All heavy atoms as a GROMACS GRO file, in nm:
protein
  655
    1MET      N    1  12.347  11.618  10.829
    1MET     CA    2  12.261  11.520  10.894
    1MET      C    3  12.288  11.527  11.044
    1MET      O    4  12.402  11.531  11.087
    1MET     CB    5  12.292  11.381  10.838
    1MET     CG    6  12.208  11.272  10.902
    1MET     SD    7  12.248  11.106  10.844
    1MET     CE    8  12.222  11.120  10.669
    2SER      N    9  12.184  11.528  11.123
    2SER     CA   10  12.201  11.535  11.268
    2SER      C   11  12.246  11.401  11.323
    2SER      O   12  12.230  11.296  11.260
    2SER     CB   13  12.070  11.578  11.335
    2SER     OG   14  11.977  11.473  11.332
    3SER      N   15  12.304  11.404  11.444
    3SER     CA   16  12.350  11.279  11.504
    3SER      C   17  12.233  11.186  11.532
    3SER      O   18  12.247  11.064  11.529
    3SER     CB   19  12.428  11.308  11.632
    3SER     OG   20  12.346  11.371  11.727
    4THR      N   21  12.113  11.242  11.561
    4THR     CA   22  11.995  11.158  11.583
    4THR      C   23  11.963  11.078  11.458
    4THR      O   24  11.938  10.958  11.465
    4THR     CB   25  11.874  11.245  11.623
    4THR    OG1   26  11.907  11.317  11.741
    4THR    CG2   27  11.752  11.161  11.649
    5ASN      N   28  11.964  11.144  11.342
    5ASN     CA   29  11.937  11.073  11.216
    5ASN      C   30  12.044  10.969  11.188
    5ASN      O   31  12.013  10.861  11.140
    5ASN     CB   32  11.926  11.170  11.099
    5ASN     CG   33  11.791  11.237  11.092
    5ASN    OD1   34  11.695  11.193  11.154
    5ASN    ND2   35  11.783  11.344  11.016
    6LEU      N   36  12.170  11.003  11.219
    6LEU     CA   37  12.278  10.908  11.197
    6LEU      C   38  12.257  10.785  11.284
    6LEU      O   39  12.272  10.672  11.238
    6LEU     CB   40  12.413  10.974  11.226
    6LEU     CG   41  12.536  10.889  11.200
    6LEU    CD1   42  12.539  10.842  11.056
    6LEU    CD2   43  12.662  10.965  11.234
    7THR      N   44  12.219  10.805  11.410
    7THR     CA   45  12.192  10.693  11.501
    7THR      C   46  12.077  10.608  11.450
    7THR      O   47  12.085  10.485  11.449
    7THR     CB   48  12.161  10.745  11.643
    7THR    OG1   49  12.272  10.822  11.688
    7THR    CG2   50  12.134  10.634  11.740
    8ILE      N   51  11.968  10.672  11.408
    8ILE     CA   52  11.853  10.599  11.355
    8ILE      C   53  11.895  10.520  11.232
    8ILE      O   54  11.859  10.404  11.217
    8ILE     CB   55  11.735  10.694  11.325
    8ILE    CG1   56  11.677  10.746  11.457
    8ILE    CG2   57  11.627  10.623  11.243
    8ILE    CD1   58  11.572  10.852  11.440
    9ASN      N   59  11.972  10.582  11.144
    9ASN     CA   60  12.015  10.512  11.022
    9ASN      C   61  12.098  10.389  11.056
    9ASN      O   62  12.082  10.284  10.994
    9ASN     CB   63  12.093  10.606  10.930
    9ASN     CG   64  12.002  10.699  10.854
    9ASN    OD1   65  11.881  10.700  10.872
    9ASN    ND2   66  12.061  10.780  10.768
   10ILE      N   67  12.186  10.399  11.156
   10ILE     CA   68  12.267  10.283  11.196
   10ILE      C   69  12.177  10.172  11.249
   10ILE      O   70  12.192  10.055  11.212
   10ILE     CB   71  12.372  10.325  11.301
   10ILE    CG1   72  12.478  10.413  11.235
   10ILE    CG2   73  12.436  10.203  11.366
   10ILE    CD1   74  12.571  10.482  11.332
   11LEU      N   75  12.079  10.208  11.334
   11LEU     CA   76  11.986  10.109  11.388
   11LEU      C   77  11.905  10.044  11.275
   11LEU      O   78  11.882   9.922  11.276
   11LEU     CB   79  11.892  10.172  11.490
   11LEU     CG   80  11.957  10.213  11.623
   11LEU    CD1   81  11.860  10.297  11.706
   11LEU    CD2   82  12.005  10.092  11.699
   12LEU      N   83  11.861  10.124  11.179
   12LEU     CA   84  11.785  10.071  11.067
   12LEU      C   85  11.869   9.975  10.983
   12LEU      O   86  11.825   9.866  10.947
   12LEU     CB   87  11.730  10.183  10.979
   12LEU     CG   88  11.617  10.266  11.039
   12LEU    CD1   89  11.585  10.384  10.949
   12LEU    CD2   90  11.493  10.181  11.062
   13GLU      N   91  11.992  10.015  10.952
   13GLU     CA   92  12.078   9.930  10.870
   13GLU      C   93  12.104   9.796  10.938
   13GLU      O   94  12.103   9.691  10.873
   13GLU     CB   95  12.208  10.002  10.838
   13GLU     CG   96  12.188  10.113  10.737
   13GLU     CD   97  12.312  10.195  10.708
   13GLU    OE1   98  12.418  10.171  10.771
   13GLU    OE2   99  12.305  10.283  10.621
   14GLU      N  100  12.124   9.798  11.070
   14GLU     CA  101  12.144   9.673  11.144
   14GLU      C  102  12.018   9.586  11.138
   14GLU      O  103  12.027   9.465  11.114
   14GLU     CB  104  12.181   9.702  11.290
   14GLU     CG  105  12.319   9.760  11.307
   14GLU     CD  106  12.348   9.803  11.450
   14GLU    OE1  107  12.259   9.795  11.538
   14GLU    OE2  108  12.462   9.847  11.473
   15ALA      N  109  11.901   9.647  11.157
   15ALA     CA  110  11.776   9.572  11.156
   15ALA      C  111  11.746   9.515  11.018
   15ALA      O  112  11.689   9.406  11.007
   15ALA     CB  113  11.661   9.661  11.203
   16LEU      N  114  11.783   9.585  10.914
   16LEU     CA  115  11.754   9.539  10.778
   16LEU      C  116  11.839   9.417  10.741
   16LEU      O  117  11.807   9.347  10.644
   16LEU     CB  118  11.776   9.652  10.677
   16LEU     CG  119  11.678   9.769  10.688
   16LEU    CD1  120  11.718   9.881  10.593
   16LEU    CD2  121  11.535   9.725  10.664
   17ASN      N  122  11.943   9.390  10.816
   17ASN     CA  123  12.024   9.272  10.794
   17ASN      C  124  11.966   9.149  10.864
   17ASN      O  125  12.013   9.038  10.842
   17ASN     CB  126  12.168   9.296  10.839
   17ASN     CG  127  12.241   9.391  10.746
   17ASN    OD1  128  12.220   9.389  10.625
   17ASN    ND2  129  12.323   9.476  10.801
   18GLU      N  130  11.868   9.170  10.949
   18GLU     CA  131  11.800   9.061  11.019
   18GLU      C  132  11.686   9.009  10.932
   18GLU      O  133  11.643   9.076  10.839
   18GLU     CB  134  11.744   9.112  11.153
   18GLU     CG  135  11.851   9.160  11.250
   18GLU     CD  136  11.947   9.051  11.292
   18GLU    OE1  137  11.900   8.937  11.313
   18GLU    OE2  138  12.067   9.079  11.303
   19PRO      N  139  11.633   8.889  10.963
   19PRO     CA  140  11.520   8.838  10.884
   19PRO      C  141  11.400   8.934  10.890
   19PRO      O  142  11.375   8.996  10.993
   19PRO     CB  143  11.486   8.705  10.954
   19PRO     CG  144  11.612   8.666  11.024
   19PRO     CD  145  11.677   8.795  11.064
   20ASP      N  146  11.329   8.945  10.778
   20ASP     CA  147  11.213   9.033  10.773
   20ASP      C  148  11.092   8.966  10.837
   20ASP      O  149  11.093   8.846  10.863
   20ASP     CB  150  11.182   9.077  10.629
   20ASP     CG  151  11.150   8.962  10.537
   20ASP    OD1  152  11.054   8.887  10.567
   20ASP    OD2  153  11.220   8.945  10.437
   21ILE      N  154  10.989   9.048  10.864
   21ILE     CA  155  10.865   8.995  10.921
   21ILE      C  156  10.759   8.975  10.813
   21ILE      O  157  10.649   8.932  10.843
   21ILE     CB  158  10.810   9.084  11.036
   21ILE    CG1  159  10.784   9.227  10.986
   21ILE    CG2  160  10.906   9.083  11.153
   21ILE    CD1  161  10.713   9.316  11.088
   22GLY      N  162  10.794   9.008  10.691
   22GLY     CA  163  10.703   8.990  10.579
   22GLY      C  164  10.749   9.068  10.458
   22GLY      O  165  10.831   9.160  10.469
   23THR      N  166  10.695   9.031  10.344
   23THR     CA  167  10.725   9.100  10.219
   23THR      C  168  10.594   9.121  10.144
   23THR      O  169  10.510   9.032  10.139
   23THR     CB  170  10.823   9.018  10.132
   23THR    OG1  171  10.942   8.993  10.207
   23THR    CG2  172  10.860   9.093  10.006
   24THR      N  173  10.579   9.240  10.088
   24THR     CA  174  10.464   9.270  10.003
   24THR      C  175  10.517   9.311   9.866
   24THR      O  176  10.639   9.306   9.843
   24THR     CB  177  10.377   9.382  10.066
   24THR    OG1  178  10.457   9.499  10.088
   24THR    CG2  179  10.316   9.336  10.198
   25SER      N  180  10.432   9.354   9.778
   25SER     CA  181  10.476   9.381   9.641
   25SER      C  182  10.580   9.493   9.632
   25SER      O  183  10.668   9.487   9.548
   25SER     CB  184  10.357   9.412   9.551
   25SER     OG  185  10.291   9.529   9.594
   26ARG      N  186  10.572   9.592   9.720
   26ARG     CA  187  10.666   9.705   9.712
   26ARG      C  188  10.760   9.719   9.830
   26ARG      O  189  10.850   9.804   9.825
   26ARG     CB  190  10.588   9.836   9.698
   26ARG     CG  191  10.509   9.846   9.570
   26ARG     CD  192  10.447   9.981   9.553
   26ARG     NE  193  10.550  10.082   9.533
   26ARG     CZ  194  10.527  10.212   9.534
   26ARG    NH1  195  10.406  10.259   9.556
   26ARG    NH2  196  10.624  10.299   9.515
   27PHE      N  197  10.741   9.637   9.937
   27PHE     CA  198  10.818   9.659  10.059
   27PHE      C  199  10.862   9.528  10.124
   27PHE      O  200  10.793   9.427  10.114
   27PHE     CB  201  10.735   9.738  10.162
   27PHE     CG  202  10.686   9.868  10.111
   27PHE    CD1  203  10.558   9.880  10.059
   27PHE    CD2  204  10.768   9.980  10.112
   27PHE    CE1  205  10.511  10.001  10.010
   27PHE    CE2  206  10.722  10.101  10.062
   27PHE     CZ  207  10.594  10.112  10.011
   28ARG      N  208  10.975   9.535  10.192
   28ARG     CA  209  11.020   9.430  10.283
   28ARG      C  210  11.008   9.489  10.423
   28ARG      O  211  11.061   9.598  10.449
   28ARG     CB  212  11.164   9.390  10.252
   28ARG     CG  213  11.202   9.257  10.313
   28ARG     CD  214  11.338   9.211  10.268
   28ARG     NE  215  11.438   9.286  10.343
   28ARG     CZ  216  11.553   9.330  10.295
   28ARG    NH1  217  11.584   9.308  10.170
   28ARG    NH2  218  11.636   9.395  10.371
   29TRP      N  219  10.941   9.420  10.512
   29TRP     CA  220  10.903   9.473  10.643
   29TRP      C  221  10.994   9.420  10.753
   29TRP      O  222  11.025   9.300  10.757
   29TRP     CB  223  10.759   9.436  10.674
   29TRP     CG  224  10.664   9.495  10.575
   29TRP    CD1  225  10.625   9.440  10.456
   29TRP    CD2  226  10.601   9.622  10.582
   29TRP    NE1  227  10.539   9.525  10.391
   29TRP    CE2  228  10.524   9.638  10.466
   29TRP    CE3  229  10.603   9.724  10.676
   29TRP    CZ2  230  10.448   9.752  10.441
   29TRP    CZ3  231  10.528   9.838  10.652
   29TRP    CH2  232  10.452   9.851  10.536
   30HIS      N  233  11.035   9.512  10.843
   30HIS     CA  234  11.123   9.476  10.953
   30HIS      C  235  11.076   9.542  11.082
   30HIS      O  236  11.037   9.660  11.082
   30HIS     CB  237  11.266   9.522  10.925
   30HIS     CG  238  11.330   9.450  10.812
   30HIS    ND1  239  11.407   9.338  10.830
   30HIS    CD2  240  11.328   9.472  10.679
   30HIS    CE1  241  11.450   9.295  10.713
   30HIS    NE2  242  11.403   9.374  10.619
   31ALA      N  243  11.083   9.466  11.191
   31ALA     CA  244  11.063   9.523  11.324
   31ALA      C  245  11.200   9.572  11.371
   31ALA      O  246  11.298   9.497  11.365
   31ALA     CB  247  11.009   9.418  11.420
   32THR      N  248  11.207   9.698  11.413
   32THR     CA  249  11.334   9.756  11.456
   32THR      C  250  11.321   9.815  11.595
   32THR      O  251  11.210   9.827  11.648
   32THR     CB  252  11.381   9.867  11.360
   32THR    OG1  253  11.305   9.986  11.384
   32THR    CG2  254  11.365   9.827  11.213
   33ALA      N  255  11.432   9.857  11.651
   33ALA     CA  256  11.432   9.919  11.783
   33ALA      C  257  11.363  10.056  11.780
   33ALA      O  258  11.325  10.107  11.884
   33ALA     CB  259  11.575   9.934  11.834
   34VAL      N  260  11.346  10.114  11.662
   34VAL     CA  261  11.288  10.247  11.651
   34VAL      C  262  11.150  10.248  11.585
   34VAL      O  263  11.092  10.353  11.564
   34VAL     CB  264  11.383  10.346  11.578
   34VAL    CG1  265  11.505  10.375  11.663
   34VAL    CG2  266  11.426  10.291  11.442
   35GLY      N  267  11.097  10.130  11.551
   35GLY     CA  268  10.964  10.122  11.492
   35GLY      C  269  10.960  10.017  11.382
   35GLY      O  270  11.051   9.936  11.367
   36ILE      N  271  10.853  10.019  11.306
   36ILE     CA  272  10.837   9.928  11.193
   36ILE      C  273  10.897   9.994  11.069
   36ILE      O  274  10.861  10.108  11.035
   36ILE     CB  275  10.688   9.896  11.168
   36ILE    CG1  276  10.625   9.827  11.289
   36ILE    CG2  277  10.671   9.812  11.041
   36ILE    CD1  278  10.684   9.690  11.320
   37ALA      N  279  10.986   9.923  11.004
   37ALA     CA  280  11.053   9.976  10.886
   37ALA      C  281  11.003   9.904  10.762
   37ALA      O  282  10.994   9.782  10.759
   37ALA     CB  283  11.204   9.959  10.898
   38ALA      N  284  10.970   9.983  10.660
   38ALA     CA  285  10.930   9.929  10.530
   38ALA      C  286  11.039   9.968  10.430
   38ALA      O  287  11.051  10.086  10.393
   38ALA     CB  288  10.795   9.986  10.488
   39LEU      N  289  11.119   9.871  10.391
   39LEU     CA  290  11.224   9.896  10.293
   39LEU      C  291  11.163   9.887  10.155
   39LEU      O  292  11.104   9.784  10.117
   39LEU     CB  293  11.336   9.792  10.308
   39LEU     CG  294  11.447   9.799  10.203
   39LEU    CD1  295  11.524   9.930  10.213
   39LEU    CD2  296  11.540   9.679  10.218
   40CYS      N  297  11.173   9.994  10.080
   40CYS     CA  298  11.116   9.998   9.945
   40CYS      C  299  11.199   9.908   9.854
   40CYS      O  300  11.321   9.921   9.846
   40CYS     CB  301  11.118  10.142   9.894
   40CYS     SG  302  11.028  10.163   9.741
   41ILE      N  303  11.133   9.813   9.787
   41ILE     CA  304  11.203   9.719   9.700
   41ILE      C  305  11.169   9.742   9.552
   41ILE      O  306  11.196   9.657   9.468
   41ILE     CB  307  11.175   9.572   9.741
   41ILE    CG1  308  11.025   9.541   9.744
   41ILE    CG2  309  11.240   9.541   9.875
   41ILE    CD1  310  10.992   9.394   9.770
   42ASP      N  311  11.113   9.859   9.521
   42ASP     CA  312  11.087   9.894   9.381
   42ASP      C  313  11.219   9.899   9.305
   42ASP      O  314  11.322   9.938   9.361
   42ASP     CB  315  11.020  10.032   9.371
   42ASP     CG  316  10.876  10.031   9.418
   42ASP    OD1  317  10.816   9.922   9.428
   42ASP    OD2  318  10.824  10.141   9.444
   43SER      N  319  11.217   9.866   9.178
   43SER     CA  320  11.339   9.870   9.099
   43SER      C  321  11.390  10.013   9.081
   43SER      O  322  11.510  10.036   9.074
   43SER     CB  323  11.317   9.804   8.963
   43SER     OG  324  11.210   9.867   8.895
   44ALA      N  325  11.299  10.108   9.073
   44ALA     CA  326  11.336  10.249   9.064
   44ALA      C  327  11.284  10.321   9.189
   44ALA      O  328  11.167  10.305   9.224
   44ALA     CB  329  11.278  10.312   8.939
   45PRO      N  330  11.368  10.398   9.256
   45PRO     CA  331  11.321  10.468   9.375
   45PRO      C  332  11.212  10.570   9.341
   45PRO      O  333  11.218  10.637   9.238
   45PRO     CB  334  11.446  10.539   9.428
   45PRO     CG  335  11.549  10.528   9.323
   45PRO     CD  336  11.506  10.426   9.223
   46PRO      N  337  11.108  10.579   9.425
   46PRO     CA  338  11.000  10.675   9.398
   46PRO      C  339  11.047  10.818   9.419
   46PRO      O  340  11.143  10.843   9.493
   46PRO     CB  341  10.894  10.636   9.502
   46PRO     CG  342  10.971  10.572   9.612
   46PRO     CD  343  11.088  10.504   9.548
   47SER      N  344  10.981  10.912   9.355
   47SER     CA  345  11.019  11.053   9.369
   47SER      C  346  10.973  11.110   9.503
   47SER      O  347  11.033  11.205   9.554
   47SER     CB  348  10.964  11.136   9.254
   47SER     OG  349  10.823  11.123   9.249
   48THR      N  350  10.867  11.055   9.559
   48THR     CA  351  10.821  11.095   9.693
   48THR      C  352  10.798  10.967   9.774
   48THR      O  353  10.762  10.864   9.719
   48THR     CB  354  10.690  11.176   9.689
   48THR    OG1  355  10.589  11.097   9.627
   48THR    CG2  356  10.707  11.307   9.613
   49PRO      N  357  10.820  10.974   9.905
   49PRO     CA  358  10.800  10.854   9.987
   49PRO      C  359  10.656  10.802   9.977
   49PRO      O  360  10.562  10.877  10.002
   49PRO     CB  361  10.832  10.902  10.129
   49PRO     CG  362  10.917  11.024  10.110
   49PRO     CD  363  10.869  11.087   9.984
   50PRO      N  364  10.638  10.677   9.941
   50PRO     CA  365  10.503  10.621   9.918
   50PRO      C  366  10.437  10.572  10.048
   50PRO      O  367  10.406  10.454  10.064
   50PRO     CB  368  10.530  10.506   9.821
   50PRO     CG  369  10.668  10.460   9.859
   50PRO     CD  370  10.742  10.584   9.899
   51PHE      N  371  10.414  10.665  10.141
   51PHE     CA  372  10.357  10.628  10.270
   51PHE      C  373  10.220  10.561  10.258
   51PHE      O  374  10.192  10.463  10.326
   51PHE     CB  375  10.346  10.750  10.362
   51PHE     CG  376  10.478  10.796  10.415
   51PHE    CD1  377  10.531  10.919  10.376
   51PHE    CD2  378  10.552  10.719  10.504
   51PHE    CE1  379  10.653  10.962  10.425
   51PHE    CE2  380  10.673  10.761  10.554
   51PHE     CZ  381  10.724  10.883  10.514
   52GLU      N  382  10.132  10.614  10.174
   52GLU     CA  383   9.997  10.558  10.163
   52GLU      C  384  10.001  10.415  10.110
   52GLU      O  385   9.925  10.329  10.156
   52GLU     CB  386   9.908  10.647  10.077
   52GLU     CG  387   9.879  10.783  10.140
   52GLU     CD  388   9.825  10.773  10.283
   52GLU    OE1  389   9.736  10.690  10.310
   52GLU    OE2  390   9.875  10.847  10.370
   53ASP      N  391  10.089  10.388  10.015
   53ASP     CA  392  10.104  10.252   9.964
   53ASP      C  393  10.152  10.159  10.075
   53ASP      O  394  10.106  10.046  10.087
   53ASP     CB  395  10.202  10.248   9.847
   53ASP     CG  396  10.148  10.317   9.723
   53ASP    OD1  397  10.025  10.333   9.712
   53ASP    OD2  398  10.230  10.356   9.638
   54ALA      N  399  10.245  10.208  10.156
   54ALA     CA  400  10.298  10.126  10.267
   54ALA      C  401  10.188  10.096  10.369
   54ALA      O  402  10.179   9.984  10.419
   54ALA     CB  403  10.415  10.196  10.332
   55VAL      N  404  10.105  10.195  10.400
   55VAL     CA  405   9.996  10.172  10.495
   55VAL      C  406   9.903  10.064  10.443
   55VAL      O  407   9.864   9.972  10.516
   55VAL     CB  408   9.920  10.304  10.525
   55VAL    CG1  409   9.790  10.276  10.601
   55VAL    CG2  410  10.008  10.401  10.604
   56LYS      N  411   9.869  10.071  10.313
   56LYS     CA  412   9.780   9.970  10.253
   56LYS      C  413   9.846   9.832  10.252
   56LYS      O  414   9.783   9.733  10.289
   56LYS     CB  415   9.744  10.011  10.110
   56LYS     CG  416   9.650  10.129  10.102
   56LYS     CD  417   9.627  10.170   9.959
   56LYS     CE  418   9.552  10.301   9.952
   56LYS     NZ  419   9.548  10.354   9.816
   57GLU      N  420   9.971   9.825  10.210
   57GLU     CA  421  10.039   9.696  10.202
   57GLU      C  422  10.070   9.640  10.340
   57GLU      O  423  10.079   9.518  10.358
   57GLU     CB  424  10.165   9.708  10.118
   57GLU     CG  425  10.135   9.726   9.971
   57GLU     CD  426  10.256   9.714   9.882
   57GLU    OE1  427  10.352   9.642   9.918
   57GLU    OE2  428  10.255   9.776   9.774
   58GLY      N  429  10.088   9.726  10.439
   58GLY     CA  430  10.114   9.680  10.575
   58GLY      C  431  10.002   9.591  10.627
   58GLY      O  432  10.026   9.497  10.703
   59LEU      N  433   9.880   9.619  10.585
   59LEU     CA  434   9.766   9.537  10.626
   59LEU      C  435   9.783   9.392  10.580
   59LEU      O  436   9.737   9.300  10.646
   59LEU     CB  437   9.635   9.595  10.573
   59LEU     CG  438   9.595   9.731  10.633
   59LEU    CD1  439   9.476   9.788  10.557
   59LEU    CD2  440   9.566   9.718  10.781
   60ASN      N  441   9.853   9.372  10.468
   60ASN     CA  442   9.875   9.237  10.415
   60ASN      C  443   9.968   9.153  10.503
   60ASN      O  444   9.970   9.031  10.491
   60ASN     CB  445   9.932   9.243  10.273
   60ASN     CG  446   9.833   9.302  10.175
   60ASN    OD1  447   9.712   9.289  10.192
   60ASN    ND2  448   9.884   9.368  10.073
   61VAL      N  449  10.045   9.219  10.588
   61VAL     CA  450  10.133   9.146  10.680
   61VAL      C  451  10.089   9.166  10.824
   61VAL      O  452  10.165   9.144  10.917
   61VAL     CB  453  10.282   9.184  10.660
   61VAL    CG1  454  10.335   9.132  10.528
   61VAL    CG2  455  10.305   9.333  10.674
   62GLY      N  456   9.963   9.209  10.840
   62GLY     CA  457   9.905   9.221  10.974
   62GLY      C  458   9.942   9.347  11.050
   62GLY      O  459   9.936   9.348  11.173
   63LEU      N  460   9.980   9.453  10.980
   63LEU     CA  461  10.021   9.577  11.045
   63LEU      C  462   9.924   9.690  11.013
   63LEU      O  463   9.909   9.726  10.896
   63LEU     CB  464  10.162   9.618  10.999
   63LEU     CG  465  10.274   9.518  11.026
   63LEU    CD1  466  10.400   9.558  10.951
   63LEU    CD2  467  10.300   9.509  11.176
   64ASP      N  468   9.861   9.746  11.114
   64ASP     CA  469   9.778   9.864  11.095
   64ASP      C  470   9.862   9.985  11.132
   64ASP      O  471   9.882  10.014  11.249
   64ASP     CB  472   9.652   9.859  11.181
   64ASP     CG  473   9.562   9.980  11.161
   64ASP    OD1  474   9.599  10.069  11.080
   64ASP    OD2  475   9.458   9.986  11.227
   65LEU      N  476   9.913  10.052  11.032
   65LEU     CA  477  10.005  10.164  11.052
   65LEU      C  478   9.937  10.299  11.032
   65LEU      O  479  10.003  10.402  11.030
   65LEU     CB  480  10.123  10.150  10.955
   65LEU     CG  481  10.200  10.018  10.967
   65LEU    CD1  482  10.294  10.002  10.849
   65LEU    CD2  483  10.274  10.013  11.098
   66SER      N  484   9.807  10.300  11.018
   66SER     CA  485   9.734  10.421  10.980
   66SER      C  486   9.747  10.533  11.082
   66SER      O  487   9.736  10.650  11.046
   66SER     CB  488   9.587  10.388  10.955
   66SER     OG  489   9.528  10.335  11.072
   67ARG      N  490   9.769  10.503  11.208
   67ARG     CA  491   9.777  10.608  11.310
   67ARG      C  492   9.919  10.634  11.360
   67ARG      O  493   9.938  10.711  11.454
   67ARG     CB  494   9.688  10.569  11.428
   67ARG     CG  495   9.543  10.562  11.387
   67ARG     CD  496   9.456  10.522  11.500
   67ARG     NE  497   9.321  10.505  11.450
   67ARG     CZ  498   9.214  10.538  11.516
   67ARG    NH1  499   9.223  10.587  11.636
   67ARG    NH2  500   9.095  10.519  11.463
   68GLU      N  501  10.015  10.570  11.299
   68GLU     CA  502  10.155  10.585  11.343
   68GLU      C  503  10.218  10.711  11.284
   68GLU      O  504  10.180  10.758  11.177
   68GLU     CB  505  10.236  10.462  11.300
   68GLU     CG  506  10.186  10.332  11.355
   68GLU     CD  507  10.192  10.323  11.507
   68GLU    OE1  508  10.293  10.364  11.566
   68GLU    OE2  509  10.094  10.274  11.567
   69GLU      N  510  10.316  10.764  11.356
   69GLU     CA  511  10.399  10.872  11.304
   69GLU      C  512  10.481  10.815  11.188
   69GLU      O  513  10.513  10.696  11.186
   69GLU     CB  514  10.494  10.925  11.412
   69GLU     CG  515  10.422  10.986  11.530
   69GLU     CD  516  10.351  11.116  11.495
   69GLU    OE1  517  10.405  11.194  11.413
   69GLU    OE2  518  10.241  11.139  11.548
   70ARG      N  519  10.517  10.901  11.094
   70ARG     CA  520  10.586  10.855  10.973
   70ARG      C  521  10.708  10.942  10.946
   70ARG      O  522  10.704  11.063  10.961
   70ARG     CB  523  10.494  10.865  10.852
   70ARG     CG  524  10.364  10.795  10.869
   70ARG     CD  525  10.266  10.835  10.762
   70ARG     NE  526  10.138  10.768  10.785
   70ARG     CZ  527  10.037  10.773  10.703
   70ARG    NH1  528  10.046  10.842  10.590
   70ARG    NH2  529   9.925  10.710  10.731
   71GLU      N  530  10.814  10.877  10.904
   71GLU     CA  531  10.932  10.948  10.856
   71GLU      C  532  11.003  10.857  10.757
   71GLU      O  533  10.974  10.738  10.750
   71GLU     CB  534  11.024  10.990  10.972
   71GLU     CG  535  11.071  10.877  11.059
   71GLU     CD  536  11.145  10.928  11.182
   71GLU    OE1  537  11.080  10.978  11.276
   71GLU    OE2  538  11.269  10.915  11.182
   72PHE      N  539  11.094  10.914  10.682
   72PHE     CA  540  11.168  10.832  10.588
   72PHE      C  541  11.317  10.856  10.604
   72PHE      O  542  11.361  10.961  10.651
   72PHE     CB  543  11.124  10.856  10.442
   72PHE     CG  544  11.156  10.993  10.391
   72PHE    CD1  545  11.273  11.016  10.321
   72PHE    CD2  546  11.069  11.098  10.411
   72PHE    CE1  547  11.303  11.143  10.272
   72PHE    CE2  548  11.097  11.226  10.364
   72PHE     CZ  549  11.215  11.247  10.294
   73HIS      N  550  11.394  10.753  10.568
   73HIS     CA  551  11.539  10.758  10.579
   73HIS      C  552  11.600  10.691  10.457
   73HIS      O  553  11.547  10.590  10.409
   73HIS     CB  554  11.587  10.685  10.706
   73HIS     CG  555  11.538  10.748  10.831
   73HIS    ND1  556  11.608  10.846  10.897
   73HIS    CD2  557  11.423  10.730  10.900
   73HIS    CE1  558  11.539  10.884  11.004
   73HIS    NE2  559  11.426  10.815  11.007
   74GLN      N  560  11.709  10.747  10.410
   74GLN     CA  561  11.785  10.685  10.302
   74GLN      C  562  11.904  10.616  10.368
   74GLN      O  563  11.985  10.680  10.432
   74GLN     CB  564  11.832  10.790  10.201
   74GLN     CG  565  11.899  10.731  10.079
   74GLN     CD  566  11.804  10.651   9.992
   74GLN    OE1  567  11.692  10.691   9.965
   74GLN    NE2  568  11.849  10.535   9.947
   75VAL      N  569  11.910  10.484  10.353
   75VAL     CA  570  12.020  10.407  10.409
   75VAL      C  571  12.088  10.331  10.296
   75VAL      O  572  12.044  10.336  10.181
   75VAL     CB  573  11.971  10.310  10.519
   75VAL    CG1  574  11.911  10.387  10.636
   75VAL    CG2  575  11.872  10.209  10.466
   76GLU      N  576  12.195  10.260  10.329
   76GLU     CA  577  12.270  10.188  10.227
   76GLU      C  578  12.184  10.093  10.146
   76GLU      O  579  12.198  10.081  10.025
   76GLU     CB  580  12.384  10.110  10.295
   76GLU     CG  581  12.477  10.041  10.199
   76GLU     CD  582  12.591   9.973  10.269
   76GLU    OE1  583  12.643  10.029  10.366
   76GLU    OE2  584  12.623   9.861  10.229
   77GLN      N  585  12.085  10.027  10.213
   77GLN     CA  586  11.999   9.930  10.144
   77GLN      C  587  11.891   9.996  10.059
   77GLN      O  588  11.828   9.931   9.980
   77GLN     CB  589  11.934   9.836  10.246
   77GLN     CG  590  12.033   9.747  10.318
   77GLN     CD  591  12.077   9.806  10.452
   77GLN    OE1  592  12.090   9.927  10.469
   77GLN    NE2  593  12.102   9.719  10.549
   78GLY      N  594  11.864  10.125  10.080
   78GLY     CA  595  11.764  10.196  10.001
   78GLY      C  596  11.676  10.284  10.086
   78GLY      O  597  11.710  10.321  10.198
   79LEU      N  598  11.561  10.319  10.031
   79LEU     CA  599  11.464  10.406  10.099
   79LEU      C  600  11.387  10.326  10.203
   79LEU      O  601  11.330  10.222  10.172
   79LEU     CB  602  11.367  10.466   9.998
   79LEU     CG  603  11.255  10.553  10.055
   79LEU    CD1  604  11.311  10.679  10.121
   79LEU    CD2  605  11.154  10.588   9.948
   80VAL      N  606  11.384  10.378  10.326
   80VAL     CA  607  11.312  10.313  10.435
   80VAL      C  608  11.204  10.408  10.485
   80VAL      O  609  11.233  10.524  10.518
   80VAL     CB  610  11.406  10.277  10.551
   80VAL    CG1  611  11.327  10.220  10.668
   80VAL    CG2  612  11.511  10.178  10.505
   81LEU      N  613  11.080  10.359  10.490
   81LEU     CA  614  10.973  10.432  10.553
   81LEU      C  615  10.963  10.377  10.694
   81LEU      O  616  10.952  10.257  10.715
   81LEU     CB  617  10.843  10.410  10.478
   81LEU     CG  618  10.846  10.441  10.328
   81LEU    CD1  619  10.707  10.420  10.268
   81LEU    CD2  620  10.895  10.580  10.302
   82LEU      N  621  10.966  10.468  10.792
   82LEU     CA  622  10.965  10.427  10.932
   82LEU      C  623  10.835  10.471  10.995
   82LEU      O  624  10.795  10.587  10.984
   82LEU     CB  625  11.084  10.490  11.004
   82LEU     CG  626  11.101  10.456  11.152
   82LEU    CD1  627  11.124  10.305  11.170
   82LEU    CD2  628  11.216  10.534  11.211
   83PHE      N  629  10.770  10.378  11.064
   83PHE     CA  630  10.642  10.403  11.132
   83PHE      C  631  10.666  10.378  11.281
   83PHE      O  632  10.720  10.274  11.319
   83PHE     CB  633  10.533  10.309  11.080
   83PHE     CG  634  10.500  10.330  10.935
   83PHE    CD1  635  10.572  10.268  10.836
   83PHE    CD2  636  10.396  10.415  10.899
   83PHE    CE1  637  10.542  10.288  10.702
   83PHE    CE2  638  10.365  10.436  10.766
   83PHE     CZ  639  10.438  10.372  10.667
   84HIS      N  640  10.626  10.476  11.363
   84HIS     CA  641  10.646  10.463  11.507
   84HIS      C  642  10.541  10.542  11.583
   84HIS      O  643  10.477  10.631  11.528
   84HIS     CB  644  10.787  10.507  11.547
   84HIS     CG  645  10.817  10.649  11.508
   84HIS    ND1  646  10.790  10.755  11.590
   84HIS    CD2  647  10.870  10.700  11.395
   84HIS    CE1  648  10.826  10.867  11.528
   84HIS    NE2  649  10.873  10.836  11.410
   85SER      N  650  10.525  10.510  11.711
   85SER     CA  651  10.427  10.581  11.797
   85SER      C  652  10.493  10.700  11.863
   85SER      O  653  10.608  10.704  11.887
   85SER     CB  654  10.374  10.488  11.904
   85SER     OG  655  10.309  10.379  11.844
   0.00000   0.00000   0.00000
């Protein structure tokens, strides 16, 4: 893992300990220093990152993520989909 990913993971883990900005059926949403994070709250982790589901559910908490860059990270709390410009 590169040091950049390690730094992002640390920032994400810290942000996930803060209050969320909303919850949908599959995600808990957080504003972070590196973008909008969608923590997957499914009981079983998906085999592929569910970006399209996150984009759809993001609208339910007032987030239009359709044009944002996307990446995913595995952190202690689980799978995080990260959306950023």
